[in-house]
C-alpha positions in Angstrom: 16.4 -29.6 -33.3 18.7 -27.7 -35.4 20.8 -31.1 -36.5 17.9 -32.8 -37.1 16.5 -29.9 -39.8 20.2 -29.7 -41.0 20.2 -33.8 -41.7 17.1 -33.8 -43.1 17.7 -31.2 -45.7 21.6 -31.9 -46.0 21.2 -34.2 -49.5 17.7 -32.2 -51.2 18.2 -30.0 -54.0 15.4 -27.6 -54.7 15.3 -27.3 -58.5 13.4 -24.1 -60.2 13.5 -24.4 -64.2 12.9 -21.2 -66.1 12.1 -20.5 -69.9 15.8 -19.8 -71.6 14.1 -17.2 -73.5 11.4 -15.3 -71.0 13.1 -16.2 -67.7 9.1 -17.5 -66.8 8.9 -20.2 -64.3 8.2 -23.7 -66.6 6.0 -26.8 -64.7 7.2 -29.9 -66.1 4.9 -32.7 -65.9 8.0 -34.9 -64.6 11.9 -34.7 -63.4 14.3 -37.5 -64.2 17.6 -37.1 -62.2 20.7 -39.2 -63.2 23.9 -39.1 -60.8 27.3 -39.7 -60.4 27.3 -40.3 -64.0 24.8 -43.4 -64.2 22.7 -43.8 -67.0 19.9 -44.8 -64.4 17.1 -41.9 -64.5 15.5 -41.6 -61.2 12.1 -39.9 -61.2 11.4 -41.2 -57.7 13.5 -38.3 -56.1 12.0 -35.1 -57.4 8.4 -34.5 -55.6 7.1 -31.4 -57.3 5.6 -28.7 -55.0 3.2 -26.7 -56.3 4.8 -23.3 -56.6 6.9 -25.2 -59.6 9.8 -25.7 -58.0 10.8 -29.5 -57.0 12.1 -31.1 -54.2 15.1 -33.4 -55.2 15.9 -35.9 -52.6 19.5 -36.9 -53.3 21.2 -40.3 -51.8 24.2 -39.5 -49.8 26.6 -41.0 -52.1 25.5 -38.4 -55.2 28.3 -36.0 -56.0 27.1 -34.9 -59.5 23.3 -34.4 -60.8 21.6 -34.4 -64.4 18.2 -33.4 -64.6 16.1 -33.4 -67.0 12.0 -32.9 -67.2 9.1 -33.6 -69.5 6.1 -31.7 -70.7 2.6 -31.8 -72.4 2.0 -35.6 -70.2 4.7 -37.0 -72.7 8.6 -38.4 -72.7 9.0 -35.3 -74.7 11.8 -33.8 -73.1 12.4 -30.3 -72.3 16.0 -29.3 -73.7 18.3 -28.3 -71.5 19.8 -24.6 -72.2 23.2 -25.1 -70.4 24.9 -26.5 -73.2 26.7 -24.9 -76.1 24.9 -25.4 -79.7 21.5 -26.2 -78.3 20.0 -26.5 -82.2 22.6 -29.3 -82.4 22.7 -32.6 -80.2 23.6 -30.7 -76.7 26.2 -31.9 -74.6 24.9 -32.9 -71.1 26.2 -31.3 -68.4 26.9 -32.6 -64.8 26.8 -30.5 -61.8 28.5 -31.2 -58.3 25.9 -31.3 -55.5 28.8 -29.6 -52.9 28.1 -26.0 -55.0 24.2 -26.5 -55.2 23.9 -27.2 -51.4 26.7 -24.6 -49.9 25.9 -21.7 -52.5 23.3 -22.6 -54.9 23.6 -23.0 -58.8 21.9 -21.3 -61.2 23.2 -23.2 -65.0 24.0 -21.1 -68.0 21.7 -20.2 -70.3 22.6 -20.9 -74.0 19.2 -20.5 -75.1 20.0 -16.7 -75.8 22.9 -14.7 -76.7 25.1 -13.1 -73.9 23.9 -10.1 -73.3 19.8 -10.7 -73.4 20.7 -13.7 -71.0 22.1 -11.1 -68.7 19.4 -9.1 -68.5 17.1 -12.0 -66.7 19.4 -11.5 -63.2 18.7 -14.8 -61.9 19.8 -15.8 -58.3 19.8 -18.9 -56.3 19.9 -19.8 -52.3 22.2 -22.3 -50.9 20.5 -25.7 -51.9 18.8 -24.6 -55.1 19.5 -25.2 -58.5 18.3 -23.5 -61.4 17.9 -24.7 -65.1 17.4 -22.8 -68.0 15.1 -25.1 -70.7 13.2 -25.0 -73.7 10.5 -27.2 -75.7 11.8 -28.8 -78.8 10.8 -26.5 -82.4 9.1 -27.8 -85.1 12.4 -28.5 -87.0 13.4 -30.7 -84.0 10.1 -32.5 -83.5 10.3 -33.4 -87.1 13.8 -34.9 -87.0 12.2 -37.6 -84.7 
C-alpha cells in the first residue's frame, strides 16, 4: 500500500500562492502550468482545493515548471514576484520539479525589500511550491 501511495504522489506538486506584500493566501481563478520550457499552457494539470492551494499533476517527463495564475474571473495574470524588477517586464523563472518534490521550494519574493521579505518566514514541505504574486498595478493595467 505504501508503494502505491508513493507512486500516486511522485509527480504531484502542491501549489500555495501568497500575496507578495502581505503573505496572505491568494486564491486565483485559474492556474496555468508550463513544463520543460515549452510554450504550451496546461490549465488542466491543476486542480484547486477549497483552502486555496492547488494540486498540480505533472507528467513524468516534467523536469522544470513555470506557473502563472489568473484572477477576477479573467485572463488578467497575477505577476509572479520571483524575478527582479517586477515593475518592468518580469523574467520567467523555471523551477526544478526534483527539488520541489524532494524538499519543497519557496520562491524568492521580489515584491518586498529583502528585510521586509525576511519577516514573512514562509517554509515549504516536500512536494510543496510556494510562489509570491501580486495583482497588476493601475499603471501596468493602463499600459496594456
